[in-house]
C-alpha positions in Angstrom: -4.4 16.0 -6.0 -8.1 15.6 -7.2 -10.4 13.3 -5.3 -10.5 10.9 -8.4 -6.7 10.8 -8.5 -6.8 9.9 -4.7 -9.3 7.1 -5.3 -7.5 5.6 -8.3 -4.3 5.7 -6.2 -5.9 3.9 -3.2 -7.3 1.4 -5.6 -3.8 0.9 -6.9 -2.5 0.3 -3.4 -5.4 -2.0 -2.8 -4.8 -4.1 -5.8 -1.2 -4.5 -5.3 -1.7 -5.4 -1.5 -4.1 -8.1 -2.5 -2.0 -9.5 -5.1 1.2 -9.7 -3.3 -0.3 -11.0 -0.2 -2.5 -13.4 -2.4 -5.7 -12.5 -0.4 -8.9 -10.3 -1.0 -9.9 -11.2 2.6 -9.3 -9.1 5.8 -10.7 -5.8 4.8 -9.1 -2.6 5.1 -8.2 -3.0 8.8 -6.6 -6.4 8.7 -2.8 -5.8 9.4 0.0 -6.9 6.9 1.1 -9.2 9.6 -2.3 -10.9 10.2 -2.2 -11.6 6.5 1.2 -13.4 6.9 3.1 -10.5 5.3 6.7 -10.9 5.7 9.6 -8.8 4.7 9.8 -9.9 1.2 6.3 -9.2 0.5 6.8 -5.8 2.0 9.6 -5.2 -0.4 7.3 -6.3 -3.3 4.5 -4.0 -2.3 6.8 -0.9 -2.1 8.5 -1.8 -5.3 5.3 -2.3 -7.2 3.8 0.9 -5.9 6.9 2.8 -7.1 6.8 1.0 -10.7 3.2 1.7 -11.3 2.7 5.0 -9.6 6.2 6.5 -9.5 5.6 7.2 -5.7 8.6 5.9 -3.7 7.6 4.7 -0.2 10.3 3.3 2.3 9.3 -0.1 3.4 9.3 1.1 6.9 6.1 2.9 6.2 4.6 -0.4 5.7 5.6 -1.8 9.1 4.8 1.6 10.8 1.2 1.6 9.1 0.5 -2.2 8.8 -3.1 -1.8 7.8 -4.1 -1.4 4.0 -6.1 1.7 4.9 -3.3 3.3 6.9 -0.6 2.4 4.5 -2.8 3.7 1.8 -3.1 7.0 3.6 0.8 7.1 4.0 1.3 6.6 0.2 -1.3 9.2 -0.4 0.5 11.6 1.8 3.7 11.0 -0.1 1.9 11.6 -3.4 0.5 14.9 -2.3 4.2 16.1 -1.3 5.5 15.5 -4.9 
């Protein structure tokens, strides 16, 4: 995966995260839970990532890696395995 593709994917994840959680605040290290994320929001995030990128990420990844930065890395890792 090229560096540009990685950056684009990270931007998609960031935009989805901010849209679903209705926040641009918190920065990349704010946790999903600190931003009042709940299970329905987690399912929305992974569904939108799948719809927009074709990358299937289990919702458990979001709970395991609850910051935007760590979750984006988990999505990137899955993209690189395809």
